N, CA, C and O atoms as CSV, one atom per row, in Angstrom:
chain,resi,resn,atom,element,x,y,z
A,1,MET,N,N,70.522,74.004,78.339
A,1,MET,CA,C,71.958,73.899,78.465
A,1,MET,C,C,72.305,73.730,79.953
A,1,MET,O,O,71.875,74.545,80.770
A,2,PRO,N,N,73.065,72.701,80.321
A,2,PRO,CA,C,73.404,72.479,81.721
A,2,PRO,C,C,74.391,73.538,82.227
A,2,PRO,O,O,75.212,74.069,81.479
A,3,VAL,N,N,74.275,73.812,83.499
A,3,VAL,CA,C,75.159,74.791,84.136
A,3,VAL,C,C,76.457,74.099,84.543
A,3,VAL,O,O,76.438,73.043,85.175
A,4,ASP,N,N,77.562,74.695,84.180
A,4,ASP,CA,C,78.869,74.171,84.562
A,4,ASP,C,C,79.146,74.653,85.986
A,4,ASP,O,O,79.542,75.799,86.198
A,5,GLU,N,N,78.934,73.765,86.955
A,5,GLU,CA,C,79.079,74.122,88.370
A,5,GLU,C,C,80.495,74.588,88.699
A,5,GLU,O,O,80.670,75.534,89.467
A,6,ALA,N,N,81.495,73.940,88.131
A,6,ALA,CA,C,82.880,74.326,88.409
A,6,ALA,C,C,83.150,75.743,87.911
A,6,ALA,O,O,83.798,76.530,88.600
A,7,ALA,N,N,82.662,76.066,86.730
A,7,ALA,CA,C,82.863,77.407,86.176
A,7,ALA,C,C,82.119,78.446,87.009
A,7,ALA,O,O,82.632,79.542,87.236
A,8,LEU,N,N,80.925,78.111,87.460
A,8,LEU,CA,C,80.140,79.028,88.286
A,8,LEU,C,C,80.837,79.263,89.625
A,8,LEU,O,O,80.907,80.398,90.097
A,9,ASP,N,N,81.348,78.204,90.234
A,9,ASP,CA,C,82.082,78.337,91.489
A,9,ASP,C,C,83.333,79.203,91.311
A,9,ASP,O,O,83.629,80.044,92.159
A,10,ALA,N,N,84.056,79.001,90.225
A,10,ALA,CA,C,85.260,79.791,89.951
A,10,ALA,C,C,84.895,81.266,89.765
A,10,ALA,O,O,85.600,82.146,90.259
A,11,LEU,N,N,83.817,81.531,89.068
A,11,LEU,CA,C,83.367,82.904,88.845
A,11,LEU,C,C,82.998,83.568,90.168
A,11,LEU,O,O,83.357,84.721,90.404
A,12,LEU,N,N,82.286,82.847,91.028
A,12,LEU,CA,C,81.904,83.394,92.324
A,12,LEU,C,C,83.124,83.662,93.201
A,12,LEU,O,O,83.173,84.674,93.900
A,13,ARG,N,N,84.114,82.759,93.170
A,13,ARG,CA,C,85.347,82.968,93.938
A,13,ARG,C,C,86.100,84.198,93.429
A,13,ARG,O,O,86.598,84.999,94.221
A,14,ASP,N,N,86.183,84.343,92.097
A,14,ASP,CA,C,86.870,85.504,91.514
A,14,ASP,C,C,86.164,86.805,91.893
A,14,ASP,O,O,86.806,87.808,92.202
A,15,GLU,N,N,84.848,86.768,91.864
A,15,GLU,CA,C,84.060,87.947,92.201
A,15,GLU,C,C,84.243,88.315,93.680
A,15,GLU,O,O,84.392,89.488,94.023
A,16,GLU,N,N,84.230,87.312,94.538
A,16,GLU,CA,C,84.429,87.560,95.966
A,16,GLU,C,C,85.834,88.085,96.242
A,16,GLU,O,O,86.010,88.993,97.055
A,17,ALA,N,N,86.831,87.519,95.570
A,17,ALA,CA,C,88.217,87.984,95.748
A,17,ALA,C,C,88.346,89.443,95.317
A,17,ALA,O,O,89.068,90.211,95.952
A,18,ALA,N,N,87.670,89.826,94.271
A,18,ALA,CA,C,87.701,91.214,93.806
A,18,ALA,C,C,87.074,92.141,94.844
A,18,ALA,O,O,87.579,93.238,95.080
A,19,HIS,N,N,85.979,91.706,95.465
A,19,HIS,CA,C,85.352,92.510,96.527
A,19,HIS,C,C,86.302,92.694,97.706
A,19,HIS,O,O,86.406,93.788,98.261
A,20,VAL,N,N,86.989,91.633,98.082
A,20,VAL,CA,C,87.931,91.711,99.202
A,20,VAL,C,C,89.081,92.646,98.855
A,20,VAL,O,O,89.458,93.491,99.667
A,21,ARG,N,N,89.648,92.503,97.649
A,21,ARG,CA,C,90.743,93.395,97.235
A,21,ARG,C,C,90.302,94.855,97.260
A,21,ARG,O,O,91.038,95.719,97.737
A,22,ASP,N,N,89.108,95.133,96.750
A,22,ASP,CA,C,88.599,96.503,96.736
A,22,ASP,C,C,88.405,97.039,98.154
A,22,ASP,O,O,88.719,98.196,98.434
A,23,ALA,N,N,87.888,96.193,99.041
A,23,ALA,CA,C,87.659,96.616,100.423
A,23,ALA,C,C,88.981,96.884,101.132
A,23,ALA,O,O,89.089,97.850,101.888
A,24,VAL,N,N,89.975,96.056,100.905
A,24,VAL,CA,C,91.295,96.274,101.513
A,24,VAL,C,C,91.910,97.552,100.952
A,24,VAL,O,O,92.489,98.338,101.702
A,25,ALA,N,N,91.794,97.766,99.668
A,25,ALA,CA,C,92.362,98.969,99.043
A,25,ALA,C,C,91.700,100.245,99.563
A,25,ALA,O,O,92.325,101.305,99.563
A,26,ALA,N,N,90.457,100.157,100.000
A,26,ALA,CA,C,89.736,101.329,100.489
A,26,ALA,C,C,90.083,101.683,101.936
A,26,ALA,O,O,89.716,102.756,102.413
A,27,LEU,N,N,90.779,100.802,102.630
A,27,LEU,CA,C,91.163,101.080,104.017
A,27,LEU,C,C,92.164,102.232,104.066
A,27,LEU,O,O,92.932,102.433,103.125
A,28,PRO,N,N,92.154,102.986,105.163
A,28,PRO,CA,C,93.213,103.997,105.343
A,28,PRO,C,C,94.582,103.300,105.346
A,28,PRO,O,O,94.688,102.137,105.735
A,29,LEU,N,N,95.600,103.999,104.921
A,29,LEU,CA,C,96.928,103.413,104.766
A,29,LEU,C,C,97.436,102.735,106.039
A,29,LEU,O,O,97.992,101.639,105.970
A,30,ASP,N,N,97.255,103.368,107.197
A,30,ASP,CA,C,97.771,102.772,108.429
A,30,ASP,C,C,97.075,101.447,108.748
A,30,ASP,O,O,97.722,100.505,109.207
A,31,GLN,N,N,95.772,101.369,108.511
A,31,GLN,CA,C,95.035,100.133,108.753
A,31,GLN,C,C,95.406,99.062,107.722
A,31,GLN,O,O,95.582,97.891,108.057
A,32,ARG,N,N,95.518,99.485,106.479
A,32,ARG,CA,C,95.876,98.541,105.412
A,32,ARG,C,C,97.265,97.955,105.654
A,32,ARG,O,O,97.483,96.759,105.459
A,33,THR,N,N,98.200,98.799,106.078
A,33,THR,CA,C,99.556,98.338,106.354
A,33,THR,C,C,99.566,97.286,107.452
A,33,THR,O,O,100.176,96.227,107.299
A,34,VAL,N,N,98.890,97.576,108.558
A,34,VAL,CA,C,98.840,96.625,109.676
A,34,VAL,C,C,98.183,95.324,109.233
A,34,VAL,O,O,98.677,94.241,109.546
A,35,LEU,N,N,97.091,95.422,108.519
A,35,LEU,CA,C,96.376,94.217,108.077
A,35,LEU,C,C,97.256,93.348,107.179
A,35,LEU,O,O,97.307,92.130,107.348
A,36,ILE,N,N,97.933,93.961,106.244
A,36,ILE,CA,C,98.777,93.203,105.318
A,36,ILE,C,C,99.951,92.557,106.055
A,36,ILE,O,O,100.277,91.394,105.816
A,37,LEU,N,N,100.578,93.309,106.941
A,37,LEU,CA,C,101.704,92.739,107.691
A,37,LEU,C,C,101.241,91.615,108.617
A,37,LEU,O,O,101.937,90.612,108.778
A,38,ARG,N,N,100.085,91.782,109.215
A,38,ARG,CA,C,99.574,90.781,110.163
A,38,ARG,C,C,99.075,89.531,109.446
A,38,ARG,O,O,99.447,88.417,109.815
A,39,VAL,N,N,98.247,89.702,108.439
A,39,VAL,CA,C,97.589,88.569,107.787
A,39,VAL,C,C,98.476,87.917,106.733
A,39,VAL,O,O,98.646,86.698,106.737
A,40,TYR,N,N,99.036,88.709,105.840
A,40,TYR,CA,C,99.775,88.135,104.714
A,40,TYR,C,C,101.231,87.820,105.043
A,40,TYR,O,O,101.830,86.928,104.442
A,41,HIS,N,N,101.797,88.558,106.001
A,41,HIS,CA,C,103.197,88.318,106.359
A,41,HIS,C,C,103.336,87.648,107.730
A,41,HIS,O,O,104.445,87.380,108.191
A,42,ASP,N,N,102.197,87.383,108.370
A,42,ASP,CA,C,102.144,86.645,109.634
A,42,ASP,C,C,103.071,87.247,110.691
A,42,ASP,O,O,103.755,86.523,111.415
A,43,MET,N,N,103.086,88.572,110.770
A,43,MET,CA,C,103.930,89.251,111.755
A,43,MET,C,C,103.161,89.454,113.057
A,43,MET,O,O,101.934,89.554,113.060
A,44,SER,N,N,103.898,89.512,114.151
A,44,SER,CA,C,103.296,89.776,115.454
A,44,SER,C,C,102.993,91.267,115.573
A,44,SER,O,O,103.508,92.085,114.811
A,45,TYR,N,N,102.144,91.599,116.547
A,45,TYR,CA,C,101.859,93.014,116.794
A,45,TYR,C,C,103.141,93.751,117.184
A,45,TYR,O,O,103.341,94.905,116.804
A,46,ARG,N,N,103.984,93.093,117.926
A,46,ARG,CA,C,105.246,93.706,118.345
A,46,ARG,C,C,106.127,94.025,117.133
A,46,ARG,O,O,106.700,95.111,117.045
A,47,GLU,N,N,106.233,93.072,116.198
A,47,GLU,CA,C,107.044,93.299,114.990
A,47,GLU,C,C,106.476,94.446,114.158
A,47,GLU,O,O,107.217,95.285,113.646
A,48,ILE,N,N,105.152,94.466,114.034
A,48,ILE,CA,C,104.508,95.522,113.253
A,48,ILE,C,C,104.727,96.879,113.924
A,48,ILE,O,O,104.979,97.877,113.250
A,49,ALA,N,N,104.629,96.908,115.243
A,49,ALA,CA,C,104.857,98.159,115.975
A,49,ALA,C,C,106.267,98.678,115.718
A,49,ALA,O,O,106.466,99.877,115.526
A,50,HIS,N,N,107.230,97.785,115.715
A,50,HIS,CA,C,108.621,98.182,115.467
A,50,HIS,C,C,108.781,98.735,114.047
A,50,HIS,O,O,109.410,99.775,113.852
A,51,ILE,N,N,108.220,98.049,113.075
A,51,ILE,CA,C,108.346,98.464,111.671
A,51,ILE,C,C,107.646,99.792,111.404
A,51,ILE,O,O,108.165,100.643,110.681
A,52,THR,N,N,106.454,99.963,111.998
A,52,THR,CA,C,105.663,101.166,111.722
A,52,THR,C,C,105.938,102.302,112.688
A,52,THR,O,O,105.348,103.376,112.572
A,53,ASP,N,N,106.835,102.071,113.644
A,53,ASP,CA,C,107.166,103.077,114.650
A,53,ASP,C,C,105.919,103.551,115.398
A,53,ASP,O,O,105.712,104.745,115.612
A,54,ALA,N,N,105.099,102.575,115.787
A,54,ALA,CA,C,103.886,102.850,116.553
A,54,ALA,C,C,103.903,101.965,117.796
A,54,ALA,O,O,104.673,101.007,117.877
A,55,SER,N,N,103.065,102.289,118.742
A,55,SER,CA,C,102.984,101.434,119.924
A,55,SER,C,C,102.249,100.141,119.553
A,55,SER,O,O,101.487,100.082,118.588
A,56,GLU,N,N,102.509,99.124,120.350
A,56,GLU,CA,C,101.827,97.852,120.107
A,56,GLU,C,C,100.308,98.020,120.246
A,56,GLU,O,O,99.542,97.416,119.496
A,57,GLN,N,N,99.885,98.836,121.199
A,57,GLN,CA,C,98.451,99.086,121.379
A,57,GLN,C,C,97.861,99.784,120.156
A,57,GLN,O,O,96.755,99.450,119.732
A,58,ALA,N,N,98.577,100.742,119.588
A,58,ALA,CA,C,98.096,101.432,118.385
A,58,ALA,C,C,97.947,100.448,117.228
A,58,ALA,O,O,96.998,100.537,116.448
A,59,VAL,N,N,98.879,99.521,117.121
A,59,VAL,CA,C,98.811,98.508,116.066
A,59,VAL,C,C,97.587,97.619,116.271
A,59,VAL,O,O,96.886,97.296,115.312
A,60,ARG,N,N,97.328,97.226,117.509
A,60,ARG,CA,C,96.148,96.394,117.803
A,60,ARG,C,C,94.850,97.135,117.449
A,60,ARG,O,O,93.922,96.551,116.890
A,61,VAL,N,N,94.805,98.418,117.782
A,61,VAL,CA,C,93.615,99.216,117.471
A,61,VAL,C,C,93.433,99.320,115.962
A,61,VAL,O,O,92.321,99.166,115.458
A,62,ARG,N,N,94.510,99.578,115.248
A,62,ARG,CA,C,94.425,99.674,113.786
A,62,ARG,C,C,93.966,98.359,113.172
A,62,ARG,O,O,93.155,98.352,112.246
A,63,ALA,N,N,94.479,97.253,113.683
A,63,ALA,CA,C,94.078,95.936,113.174
A,63,ALA,C,C,92.589,95.697,113.433
A,63,ALA,O,O,91.866,95.209,112.564
A,64,HIS,N,N,92.150,96.047,114.631
A,64,HIS,CA,C,90.730,95.875,114.971
A,64,HIS,C,C,89.851,96.721,114.053
A,64,HIS,O,O,88.845,96.245,113.527
A,65,ARG,N,N,90.237,97.961,113.872
A,65,ARG,CA,C,89.444,98.860,113.017
A,65,ARG,C,C,89.445,98.382,111.561
A,65,ARG,O,O,88.434,98.489,110.867
A,66,ALA,N,N,90.563,97.866,111.113
A,66,ALA,CA,C,90.641,97.343,109.744
A,66,ALA,C,C,89.712,96.147,109.577
A,66,ALA,O,O,88.977,96.056,108.593
A,67,ARG,N,N,89.748,95.228,110.545
A,67,ARG,CA,C,88.867,94.053,110.467
A,67,ARG,C,C,87.399,94.455,110.499
A,67,ARG,O,O,86.580,93.898,109.768
A,68,GLN,N,N,87.069,95.421,111.345
A,68,GLN,CA,C,85.684,95.882,111.435
A,68,GLN,C,C,85.250,96.556,110.135
A,68,GLN,O,O,84.133,96.341,109.665
A,69,ALA,N,N,86.128,97.366,109.559
A,69,ALA,CA,C,85.799,98.037,108.297
A,69,ALA,C,C,85.592,97.020,107.183
A,69,ALA,O,O,84.683,97.168,106.367
A,70,LEU,N,N,86.429,95.989,107.145
A,70,LEU,CA,C,86.257,94.942,106.131
A,70,LEU,C,C,84.955,94.182,106.346
A,70,LEU,O,O,84.231,93.885,105.396
A,71,LYS,N,N,84.673,93.878,107.587
A,71,LYS,CA,C,83.419,93.174,107.896
A,71,LYS,C,C,82.225,93.996,107.420
A,71,LYS,O,O,81.307,93.462,106.798
A,72,ASP,N,N,82.242,95.291,107.711
A,72,ASP,CA,C,81.151,96.173,107.296
A,72,ASP,C,C,81.077,96.297,105.774
A,72,ASP,O,O,79.991,96.277,105.193
A,73,ALA,N,N,82.230,96.424,105.142
A,73,ALA,CA,C,82.261,96.597,103.684
A,73,ALA,C,C,81.833,95.339,102.946
A,73,ALA,O,O,81.228,95.422,101.877
A,74,LEU,N,N,82.137,94.184,103.501
A,74,LEU,CA,C,81.852,92.927,102.809
A,74,LEU,C,C,80.504,92.323,103.187
A,74,LEU,O,O,80.033,91.410,102.509
A,75,ALA,N,N,79.880,92.809,104.244
A,75,ALA,CA,C,78.595,92.252,104.681
A,75,ALA,C,C,77.528,92.302,103.590
A,75,ALA,O,O,76.845,91.300,103.379
A,76,PRO,N,N,77.353,93.426,102.886
A,76,PRO,CA,C,76.317,93.453,101.845
A,76,PRO,C,C,76.561,92.414,100.746
A,76,PRO,O,O,75.612,91.805,100.252
A,77,SER,N,N,77.816,92.209,100.362
A,77,SER,CA,C,78.089,91.257,99.288
A,77,SER,C,C,77.803,89.833,99.746
A,77,SER,O,O,77.422,88.996,98.927
A,78,ARG,N,N,77.974,89.537,101.027
A,78,ARG,CA,C,77.656,88.204,101.534
A,78,ARG,C,C,76.162,87.950,101.470
A,78,ARG,O,O,75.731,86.841,101.155
A,79,GLU,N,N,75.369,88.971,101.765
A,79,GLU,CA,C,73.915,88.826,101.736
A,79,GLU,C,C,73.392,88.666,100.318
A,79,GLU,O,O,72.353,88.040,100.105
A,80,GLU,N,N,74.104,89.227,99.344
A,80,GLU,CA,C,73.660,89.180,97.956
A,80,GLU,C,C,74.024,87.881,97.255
A,80,GLU,O,O,73.456,87.553,96.213
A,81,ARG,N,N,74.982,87.131,97.832
A,81,ARG,CA,C,75.424,85.901,97.178
A,81,ARG,C,C,74.306,84.877,97.125
A,81,ARG,O,O,73.508,84.768,98.056
A,82,PRO,N,N,74.250,84.129,96.036
A,82,PRO,CA,C,73.243,83.079,95.975
A,82,PRO,C,C,73.552,81.977,96.997
A,82,PRO,O,O,74.712,81.673,97.276
A,83,CYS,N,N,72.522,81.409,97.527
A,83,CYS,CA,C,72.664,80.341,98.505
A,83,CYS,C,C,73.139,79.080,97.781
A,83,CYS,O,O,72.466,78.584,96.878
A,84,ARG,N,N,74.290,78.575,98.179
A,84,ARG,CA,C,74.866,77.385,97.552
A,84,ARG,C,C,74.766,76.221,98.532
A,84,ARG,O,O,75.083,76.384,99.710
A,85,ARG,N,N,74.350,75.098,98.086
A,85,ARG,CA,C,74.258,73.914,98.938
A,85,ARG,C,C,75.235,72.868,98.455
A,85,ARG,O,O,75.320,71.786,99.036
């Protein structure tokens, strides 16, 4: 039986999206908030600082820590993925 490449690609994308959602959900609330406002709402650090009542530097640190935590959390799943050409 031939493999449906489109279906396999869709399954892999869905699986990867689920890993990302789980990793974002596992972040501490302050990091998750900054990440969502920065990435999904395209807000500046200054805008996020105003909304969260934090300093701009604190927002930058939270964003950095969130990105690092996601990188660490998602690294194993990247290594486990089948090599696609």
